[in-house]
N, C-alpha and C positions, 0 to 999 in steps of 0.2 A: 504494500500500500504506500501511497505518497500523500502527505499532508502538506498543504501550502500555507505558509505563515508570512505575515508582513503587515505594513501599516494600512490604514483605510484607503489611502490613495493608490495603493498598488504599485508604488514606485520602488519599494525595496522588498523583494520576495526571496524566500529561501525554501527549498524543498527538503522535507524531512522524510527519510526513508525508514520504514519499519519492516523488519523481516521476522516472520513467525515460522518456526519449525515445528510441524506437527507429526507425530509418529502414529502409525496405525495401519490398518488393513483397508483394502479397497471398498468392501461393502459398508464399512463404518466411516473412517476418515475420508476416504476418497469420495464417497457418495455425498458426505456432508459438504465438502468443498465444491463439488460439481453442482450441488443444488442450492448453495448459499446465495441469497439475493445481494449480498455485499461484494461478491466476487464478480469482476467484470471480464476477466480473461483467464482461461485455463490452459496451461502449457504442460503437456505430459508426454512421457515416453512409455508407451504401453502396447499391448497387443491390439489387433483390430477389433476383437470382441469387446474388450474393455472400452475402447474408444466409442463404440456404438452406444454403450451405456452412458458414457460421458456426454455424447451428443444429445441423447434423449433427455438427460437431466438438465442440460443447458437450455433446451427448448421449453421444458416444463417450468423452469425458473424464470430467469431474466434474459434469455437469449444471449448469454455471454459468448464471447469469442472463444472458440476451441482451437488450439494450435497443437497438433499432435505429430510425434515422430514414432511411426509404427514399424512393424516387422516387414520383411520383404526378402525376395530372392535377389542374389547379387551375382549376375553372370560376369565372368571375365572372358572376353572374346579374344582369342589368340589366332591371328591369321598366319599363314605359312611363311610370310615374308618378315615376320616379327623377330626381334632379338629374343630367342627362346630362353637364354640364361637370365636376361633381365626380367622377362615375364615370370619365370619360375621363382626368382628372388622376391618379386613383389606380391606373389600370390601364395607362397608357402609360409607357414607360421611355425614357430618353435613353441611347442606346448611343454611347459615346465613350471616350476615354482614361481609365483609372482615376485618373490624377493630376488630372483635372478635377473640381473639387468639385461641379459640377452633374451629373456622371455618375451614373446609377442602375443601369446595366448595363454591365459591363466587357467587354473583348474575350474571345474564346474562349481556352481554355487553350493550345491549340497548333493547328497546321495540320490535324492528323488530326481533331480535334473540329470545326473549321470545315468541313472537307469533309464530315463526317458530317451536320451540320446542313443543308448545301446539298443533299446527296443526298436527304434527307427532303423538302425543298421541291420539288425537281425531280420526285420520284416523285409527290407530291401533285398537282402541276400537270398531269402527264401522265394520271394516273388520275382526276383530278377529285375526289379525296378524300384525307384524311390519316388513316390508320389504322395505328398502331404499337403494339407491346406494351411499349414503354419510353418514358422521357422523352426529349424532343428535346434538352433542356439547351441552349437557345439562345433568342435574342430572337424567338420565333415566337408569333404569336397567331392562333387560328382563330376566326372569327366565325360564329355560327350563329343563325338566328331560331327563335322558338318562339311558340306560340299561347296557352298557359295554364300554370298551375303544374304540373299533372300531366305535361305533355309535357317541360318543362324539367328536372324532377326525374328523369324516366326517362333523359333524355339525359346529365345530370350523373352519374348512378349507373351508366351503361352502361360500366363499367370495373372492373377488379380492383383499382384503386387508389382511395384516399380520403384524400388528404393534407390539403388546405386548400381553402377555398372562401370566396366573399364574395357577399353579397346586397345589391343596391342598390334601395331602394324607400323611399317616404315613409310606407308603411303598416306600422306597428310589428307589428301582428298577423300580417301576411303574412310579414314578415322572420323572426319567431320560428317561425311554422308551417313555412316552407320550410327553415329551419336545422335544425329537429328531424327533418324527413323525409329530408333529404339525408345520405348516408353519407359523412361526412368527419370527420377527427379534430378539425379546428378550423374553425369558421365565425365569421368576423369580428365561458377562454383556457386551460387550458394548451395549449401547442403540442404536437401529436403526430399520428400517422397512424392510420388504421383500415384494415381489410382488408390488401391487399398493400403498404401504404405505411408500415408500421412497428409496433413494439411499444413501449409505454410513452409517457410524456409528458415534455416539457421545459418548464421555466418554472414559477415559483412553488414552493411547498413540495412539490407532488406529484411533481416531478422526482426528489426524494430517494428515493421509494419503491422505485425499481429498484435502488438501491444498498444497501438495508437488508433484513435478515431478521428476522422477528418471533420473539421468544423468550418462552416462558412459564416463570416461576419459581414453584414451589409451595413455600409455607412453612407449617410446622406448629409451633405453640408447645406445648412439653411442660411 
């Protein structure tokens, strides 16, 4: 929240920022914030299902702005003319202890999440494919071959999510062409999602748009 203080003429003003940290779970704390009439903007990093609940609560309360960063599939498109060593370096992660400075992917949050990821892998191994409606949220990479630009764009867009993507090629025209055609919020800036992966953008000045409301002041000189 921001409270404005100053003299009655409005010549000297100062913004006082108050930050409240509330601990709790989604059905209690989250729902209370999303439904509160005093909250004008809600920024959250949640799943698409939770975002739908936030959107509904916002509509039922005061039509607050909802700015969300949701889940999504993240394709890394590597063409045959790309620098394969560079592509591998940028897409491979070292899974190890978080205290290790060389670690790029920490451990899972808890045993439940670990077992959830392993269940996905076991199912994919048995069925010969991995098809899920949500993020795996784990160190899992699915490698798929493609023949041309049209095929890889169709595969990359075959999802209700469109969070982030990267294109590896030495052909600048191809990189720009594929980036424009692929439905993703960020292709390798502000950061943000498209489709079911979020609303609004984060990074640079554009991220402020979700927290502001435009105002028109009409003045007439008599």
